[in-house]
C-alpha positions as CSV (number, residue, x, y, z in Angstrom):
1,M,250.0,218.9,115.2
2,S,252.7,221.4,115.9
3,K,256.5,220.9,116.4
4,K,256.8,224.2,118.5
5,N,254.5,223.0,121.0
6,P,253.5,219.6,121.7
7,F,251.1,220.2,124.1
8,I,250.0,223.6,125.4
9,A,251.0,227.1,126.3
10,P,250.4,228.6,129.9
11,S,248.4,231.3,128.2
12,N,246.2,233.1,126.0
13,E,247.3,230.7,122.9
14,P,244.8,229.7,120.9
15,L,243.9,226.3,120.2
16,A,245.9,225.3,116.9
17,A,244.7,225.0,113.6
18,G,241.9,221.8,113.1
19,I,241.5,221.8,116.6
20,A,237.9,223.0,117.6
21,P,236.8,223.9,121.2
22,S,235.6,221.1,123.3
23,L,231.8,221.0,123.3
24,G,231.6,223.5,120.7
25,E,227.9,223.9,120.4
26,A,228.2,224.9,124.3
27,H,231.9,226.8,124.7
28,S,231.7,230.1,126.3
29,S,228.1,230.1,126.0
30,M,227.3,231.3,129.7
31,K,228.3,234.6,130.5
32,V,230.5,235.6,134.0
33,P,229.5,238.9,135.6
34,Q,232.3,240.5,136.4
35,N,231.5,242.9,138.0
36,A,229.6,241.8,140.5
37,A,229.7,240.4,144.3
38,W,231.5,237.1,144.4
39,W,228.1,235.1,145.1
40,K,226.7,236.3,141.9
41,K,229.7,235.1,140.0
42,F,230.0,231.7,142.1
43,L,226.4,231.2,140.9
44,A,227.3,231.7,137.6
45,F,229.5,228.9,138.1
46,V,227.3,226.3,139.8
47,G,226.3,223.4,137.4
48,P,229.2,221.6,136.0
49,G,230.0,220.4,139.7
50,Y,226.7,218.6,139.8
51,L,227.0,217.1,136.3
52,V,230.0,215.4,137.6
53,A,228.8,214.5,140.9
54,V,226.2,212.6,139.1
55,G,228.7,209.9,138.4
56,Y,229.2,209.5,142.1
57,M,226.3,207.9,143.0
58,D,225.2,206.5,139.8
59,P,223.4,202.5,140.2
60,G,226.9,200.9,140.2
61,N,227.6,202.9,143.2
62,W,224.5,201.3,145.1
63,A,225.4,197.7,145.3
64,T,228.6,198.3,146.9
65,D,227.2,200.7,149.3
66,I,224.3,198.1,149.9
67,A,226.5,194.9,150.6
68,G,228.9,196.9,152.6
69,G,226.1,198.8,154.8
70,S,224.1,195.1,155.3
71,Q,227.3,193.1,156.2
72,F,229.3,195.6,157.9
73,G,226.9,197.8,159.5
74,Y,228.6,201.6,159.3
75,T,232.0,200.6,159.5
76,L,232.6,201.4,155.9
77,L,231.5,204.9,155.9
78,S,235.0,205.9,156.4
79,V,235.5,204.2,153.1
80,I,233.0,206.5,151.4
81,L,234.6,209.5,153.1
82,I,238.1,209.2,151.9
83,S,237.1,208.0,148.4
84,N,235.2,211.4,147.8
85,L,237.8,213.7,149.3
86,M,240.0,211.4,146.4
87,A,237.4,212.9,144.2
88,V,237.6,216.4,145.6
89,V,241.0,216.7,144.8
90,L,240.8,214.4,141.3
91,Q,238.2,217.0,140.1
92,S,239.7,220.0,140.9
93,L,242.4,219.3,138.9
94,A,240.6,218.5,135.7
95,G,238.7,222.1,136.0
96,K,241.9,223.5,135.9
97,L,242.9,222.1,133.5
98,G,240.2,223.0,131.3
99,I,240.5,226.5,132.5
100,V,244.0,227.4,132.3
101,T,245.0,225.8,129.0
102,G,241.3,225.8,127.0
103,R,241.6,222.0,126.3
104,D,239.9,219.2,127.9
105,L,241.6,215.8,129.3
106,A,241.3,213.8,125.9
107,Q,242.4,216.9,123.8
108,A,245.2,217.3,126.1
109,C,246.3,214.0,125.7
110,R,245.8,214.0,122.3
111,E,248.3,216.6,121.6
112,R,250.8,215.5,124.1
113,F,251.0,211.5,123.2
114,S,251.9,209.6,120.0
115,M,248.9,208.3,117.9
116,P,249.1,204.8,119.2
117,V,248.8,205.9,122.8
118,V,246.1,208.4,122.1
119,M,244.0,205.7,120.2
120,V,244.8,202.9,122.6
121,L,243.4,205.9,125.4
122,W,240.4,206.6,123.4
123,I,239.5,202.6,122.7
124,L,239.8,202.3,126.9
125,C,238.1,205.3,127.3
126,E,234.7,204.6,125.1
127,L,234.7,200.6,127.1
128,A,234.5,202.6,129.8
129,I,231.7,205.3,128.9
130,A,229.8,201.7,127.5
131,A,230.9,200.3,131.0
132,T,228.7,203.6,132.5
133,D,226.0,203.5,130.0
134,L,225.6,200.0,130.8
135,A,225.1,200.5,134.9
136,E,222.6,203.5,134.0
137,V,220.4,201.1,131.8
138,I,220.5,198.3,134.2
139,G,219.8,200.6,136.7
140,S,217.0,202.5,135.2
141,A,215.4,198.9,134.2
142,I,215.6,198.0,137.7
143,A,214.0,200.9,138.8
144,L,211.1,200.3,136.3
145,K,210.7,196.9,136.9
146,L,210.6,197.4,140.9
147,L,207.9,200.4,140.5
148,F,205.7,200.1,137.6
149,N,206.2,196.0,137.4
150,I,207.8,196.3,133.6
151,P,209.8,193.5,132.4
152,M,213.5,194.3,132.1
153,L,214.2,193.3,128.7
154,Y,211.1,196.2,128.1
155,G,212.9,198.7,130.6
156,V,216.4,198.1,128.9
157,I,214.3,199.3,125.6
158,I,212.8,201.6,126.7
159,T,215.9,203.5,128.3
160,A,216.7,204.4,124.5
161,V,214.3,207.4,124.8
162,D,216.5,209.4,127.0
163,V,218.6,210.1,123.6
164,L,215.9,212.2,122.7
165,V,215.3,213.7,125.8
166,I,219.1,214.8,126.2
167,L,218.9,216.4,122.4
168,L,215.8,218.4,123.5
169,L,217.8,219.9,126.4
170,Q,220.6,220.8,124.9
171,N,218.8,222.5,122.0
172,K,217.7,224.6,125.1
173,G,220.7,225.4,126.1
174,F,223.4,224.3,128.6
175,R,221.9,225.9,132.0
176,A,218.6,223.6,131.0
177,L,220.7,220.5,131.2
178,E,222.2,221.4,134.4
179,S,219.1,222.0,136.2
180,L,217.3,219.1,135.2
181,V,220.5,217.6,136.8
182,I,220.4,219.2,139.7
183,V,216.7,219.0,140.2
184,L,217.0,214.6,139.8
185,M,219.8,215.3,142.7
186,A,217.7,216.8,144.8
187,T,215.5,214.4,144.5
188,I,217.3,211.8,145.3
189,A,218.5,213.3,148.1
190,L,215.3,214.0,149.3
191,C,214.3,210.3,148.9
192,F,217.2,209.3,151.1
193,G,216.6,211.9,153.4
194,I,212.9,210.4,154.5
195,D,214.3,206.9,154.0
196,L,217.1,207.9,157.0
197,F,214.4,209.4,158.8
198,L,212.0,206.3,158.8
199,A,215.4,203.9,159.4
200,K,216.1,205.6,162.6
201,P,219.8,205.0,162.2
202,D,222.1,204.8,165.3
203,M,223.8,208.5,165.3
204,G,226.7,207.0,167.6
205,G,227.4,204.1,165.1
206,I,227.0,206.8,162.0
207,M,230.0,209.0,163.9
208,H,232.2,206.0,164.7
209,G,231.7,204.8,161.2
210,F,233.3,207.8,159.6
211,V,236.7,206.6,161.5
212,P,239.0,204.5,159.8
213,S,239.1,201.2,161.5
214,A,242.5,199.1,161.2
215,E,239.7,196.2,161.0
216,I,239.2,197.5,157.2
217,L,242.3,195.9,156.3
218,Q,242.5,193.0,158.4
219,N,239.0,191.8,157.4
220,P,239.6,190.1,153.7
221,A,235.7,190.1,152.9
222,M,235.6,193.9,154.7
223,L,239.1,195.4,152.4
224,Y,237.2,193.8,149.2
225,I,233.8,195.4,149.7
226,A,236.0,199.2,150.5
227,I,238.0,198.4,147.4
228,G,234.9,198.3,145.5
229,I,233.3,201.4,147.2
230,I,236.5,203.4,145.8
231,G,236.3,201.9,142.2
232,A,232.8,202.6,142.0
233,T,233.1,205.8,143.1
234,V,236.1,207.8,141.4
235,M,234.2,207.5,138.1
236,P,237.1,207.8,134.7
237,H,234.8,209.7,132.5
238,N,234.1,212.1,135.1
239,L,237.4,213.5,134.5
240,Y,237.3,214.3,130.8
241,L,233.7,216.0,131.1
242,H,234.8,218.0,133.9
243,S,237.6,219.4,132.3
244,S,235.4,220.1,129.3
245,I,232.0,221.4,130.8
246,V,234.2,224.0,132.8
247,Q,235.0,225.7,129.1
248,T,231.2,226.5,128.8
249,R,231.7,229.6,131.3
250,Q,232.7,232.9,129.2
251,I,235.7,233.7,131.7
252,E,238.3,236.7,131.6
253,Q,241.5,234.9,129.7
254,T,243.7,236.6,132.1
255,P,245.4,235.1,135.0
256,K,243.2,237.2,137.5
257,G,240.2,235.7,135.7
258,K,241.2,232.1,135.2
259,K,242.6,232.1,138.9
260,E,239.1,233.4,140.2
261,A,237.2,230.7,137.5
262,I,239.7,228.2,139.3
263,L,238.4,229.0,142.7
264,Y,234.2,229.0,142.1
265,S,234.7,226.0,140.0
266,T,236.4,224.2,142.5
267,M,233.4,225.6,145.5
268,D,231.1,224.3,142.9
269,S,232.4,220.5,142.3
270,T,233.3,220.5,146.2
271,I,229.7,221.5,146.9
272,A,228.2,218.8,144.7
273,L,230.9,216.1,145.4
274,T,229.9,216.8,149.1
275,L,225.8,216.4,148.2
276,A,227.1,212.9,146.7
277,L,229.1,212.1,149.7
278,F,225.7,212.6,151.9
279,I,223.8,210.4,149.1
280,N,226.3,207.5,149.3
281,A,226.4,207.4,152.7
282,A,222.9,207.3,153.1
283,I,222.3,204.8,150.8
284,L,224.7,202.8,153.0
285,I,223.5,204.2,156.6
286,V,219.6,202.8,155.2
287,S,221.5,199.1,154.4
288,A,223.1,199.3,157.8
289,A,220.2,200.3,160.1
290,V,217.7,198.3,158.1
291,F,219.6,195.2,157.1
292,H,222.4,194.9,159.3
293,S,220.6,195.6,162.4
294,A,217.9,192.9,161.5
295,G,220.7,190.4,161.0
296,M,220.1,190.0,157.6
297,T,224.0,190.5,156.6
298,Q,223.9,188.9,152.8
299,V,221.5,191.8,151.2
300,A,223.8,192.8,148.6
301,E,221.4,193.4,145.2
302,I,219.2,196.2,144.6
303,T,216.4,194.5,144.1
304,D,216.8,192.5,147.3
305,A,217.0,195.7,149.5
306,Y,214.1,197.3,147.5
307,H,211.5,194.3,148.9
308,L,212.7,194.2,151.8
309,L,212.5,197.8,153.3
310,T,208.4,197.6,153.0
311,P,208.3,194.8,155.4
312,L,211.5,195.9,158.1
313,L,209.9,199.5,158.1
314,G,206.0,198.6,158.1
315,T,205.3,200.8,155.4
316,T,205.4,201.2,151.5
317,I,206.7,204.3,151.4
318,A,210.4,203.2,152.2
319,S,210.6,200.7,149.0
320,I,208.8,203.6,146.7
321,L,211.3,206.1,147.6
322,F,214.1,204.4,147.1
323,G,212.6,203.2,143.6
324,V,212.1,206.7,142.9
325,A,216.2,207.5,143.6
326,L,217.2,204.5,141.9
327,L,215.3,206.0,138.6
328,A,216.3,209.2,139.3
329,S,220.0,208.2,139.6
330,G,220.1,206.0,136.5
331,Q,218.9,208.8,134.4
332,N,220.6,211.7,135.8
333,S,223.9,209.5,134.8
334,T,222.7,208.8,131.6
335,L,222.6,212.5,130.7
336,T,226.2,213.0,131.7
337,G,227.7,209.6,130.5
338,T,226.3,210.2,126.9
339,L,227.8,213.9,126.9
340,S,231.3,212.3,128.0
341,G,231.3,210.2,125.0
342,Q,231.2,212.8,122.6
343,I,233.6,214.7,124.6
344,V,236.3,211.6,124.5
345,M,235.6,211.5,120.9
346,E,235.8,214.6,119.5
347,G,238.8,215.5,122.1
348,F,240.7,212.1,121.1
349,L,239.9,211.6,117.4
350,N,239.3,215.4,117.1
351,I,236.3,214.2,114.8
352,R,232.9,216.0,114.9
353,I,229.9,213.9,114.0
354,P,225.9,215.2,114.8
355,A,225.2,215.1,118.8
356,W,222.2,212.7,118.0
357,L,224.2,210.0,116.2
358,R,226.9,210.0,118.6
359,R,224.4,209.5,121.7
360,L,222.7,207.2,119.4
361,V,226.0,205.0,119.1
362,T,226.8,205.1,123.0
363,R,223.4,204.4,123.9
364,L,223.4,201.4,121.2
365,I,226.2,199.5,122.6
366,A,225.1,199.6,125.9
367,I,221.4,198.3,125.2
368,I,222.6,195.3,123.2
369,P,224.3,193.6,125.7
370,A,221.6,194.2,128.3
371,V,219.2,193.4,126.1
372,I,221.0,190.1,125.0
373,V,221.8,189.0,128.8
374,T,218.5,190.1,130.1
375,A,216.8,187.4,127.4
376,I,219.1,184.8,128.1
377,A,220.0,185.1,132.1
378,G,217.2,187.0,133.1
379,E,217.3,189.5,135.7
380,H,219.7,187.7,137.9
381,G,222.4,188.0,134.9
382,T,221.9,191.9,134.7
383,E,223.1,192.2,138.3
384,E,226.0,190.3,137.6
385,L,226.6,192.5,134.2
386,L,226.5,195.3,136.4
387,I,229.2,194.4,138.6
388,L,230.9,193.6,135.3
389,S,230.4,197.3,134.4
390,Q,232.4,198.3,137.2
391,V,235.6,196.3,136.8
392,V,235.5,197.2,133.7
393,L,235.8,201.2,134.8
394,S,238.0,200.2,137.5
395,L,240.5,198.7,134.8
396,Q,240.3,202.5,132.6
397,L,240.6,205.1,135.7
398,P,244.4,204.4,136.3
399,F,244.5,205.6,132.5
400,A,242.8,208.9,133.2
401,V,244.2,209.7,136.2
402,I,248.0,209.2,135.5
403,P,247.4,211.8,132.7
404,L,245.8,214.5,134.5
405,V,248.0,214.1,137.6
406,M,251.1,214.7,134.8
407,F,249.4,217.2,132.8
408,T,248.3,219.6,135.7
409,S,252.0,219.4,137.5
410,D,253.6,220.2,134.5
411,K,254.7,224.1,134.6
412,K,255.1,223.9,130.4
413,S,251.2,223.5,130.3
414,M,249.9,225.3,133.1
415,G,252.4,228.1,134.1
416,A,251.7,229.5,137.4
417,F,248.7,227.4,137.9
418,A,250.8,224.4,137.7
419,N,250.3,221.7,141.0
420,K,252.4,223.0,143.9
421,L,254.6,220.2,145.5
422,W,252.2,219.7,148.2
423,L,249.3,219.2,145.6
424,K,251.6,217.0,143.5
425,I,252.6,214.8,146.6
426,I,248.9,214.2,147.5
427,S,247.6,213.4,143.9
428,W,250.3,211.2,143.1
429,I,250.0,209.3,146.2
430,I,245.7,209.5,145.3
431,A,246.3,208.4,141.8
432,G,249.1,205.5,143.4
433,V,246.5,204.4,145.7
434,I,243.2,204.1,143.1
435,V,245.6,201.8,140.4
436,V,246.8,199.4,143.6
437,L,243.4,198.9,145.2
438,N,241.5,198.6,141.4
439,V,244.6,196.1,140.5
440,Y,243.6,194.0,143.2
441,L,240.0,194.9,143.0
442,I,240.1,193.4,139.2
443,I,242.0,190.5,140.6
444,Q,239.6,189.5,143.2
445,T,237.1,189.6,140.9
446,I,238.2,187.8,138.1
447,L,238.6,184.6,140.6
448,L,235.6,184.9,141.8
449,F,234.1,184.7,138.3
């Protein structure tokens, strides 16, 4: 590690000797038109935001949204909105870090911190990615069981095939991967759009639900689910992912070029996260309109929600669309989860292993516990494992958010692009809120177990 500069220069300084670019096979692989209309430039940047947004609607989010809607109606919609606004700020910081410094968050940690700290951060991040992949495996397996009556154990094993799909897509270029993710997100949005129409929710209740209520803080049960929604929404691996994949665009390495790239990257992620907000809100709204209004306030598991939609709405299409959306969510999150695994290993350890091997290892780490729990405890055990995976994610989140805010606020590393005072204040408030709420969530979950 260079003694001259423990972190990174604010301008065009190349990567230190021996440090390869993040996602080397895709780095600067996509050209951005320089002398073109703004919308053409913006379209060139569309993609990374959607890969990031996937993590905000993965199967781990579904249980908290379903429970929140069935128990408390539309009240917790404000929590989904607030957590989404937090995500918009954090993801914009992650994108800015990658564009300005040419490092992803993992590489920045490696250059800034001592090796013992780096190793601890790496291990925690690997645990978070394994937990994320575990949620995707279980979510996909539940969807296969609901749609095709495939036993959970076989469904978990089938998900191993996803690795081959990812490899095939990456061989066709990064844009192919982004396109598939966007198509799957559109599928989820369409399915829940139709379910929303069938559920006929109370529009007045929805509008009122987006206004924060003091009752959320006063009611312990409501507060617990609210914290669960926040904990399941902001994903630590997304910060590493975003800081890397924004570098797939070939931009001008000048202050003007970087400023423009930050603008379009932020627009991309903000629009994509708005779509994620719609999907998360739709899950809670459907649950509130169908279950809460019928007095069924204890629906909290994905399987229960699937089976109850048909009799309550009087049509099987509602349940089928729910299952299709869940399957698309699981597959989508798998794509980005395994990509994050590659970024984290390469960034923290500065080692390169074949992409297929890295993805296989990531998937096996998730599949093995899922197979064991499914075989021993059955389907109910996998639902509990899904909840546990979200607690692991919550535990790791501060270790990603705090370095991100530190690095992007540092003028030595970011130069003129360092966070302004108002953004520093907002970012540290968000980091503090996330830390406090996640610690509370972990303590409460341990007490429950």
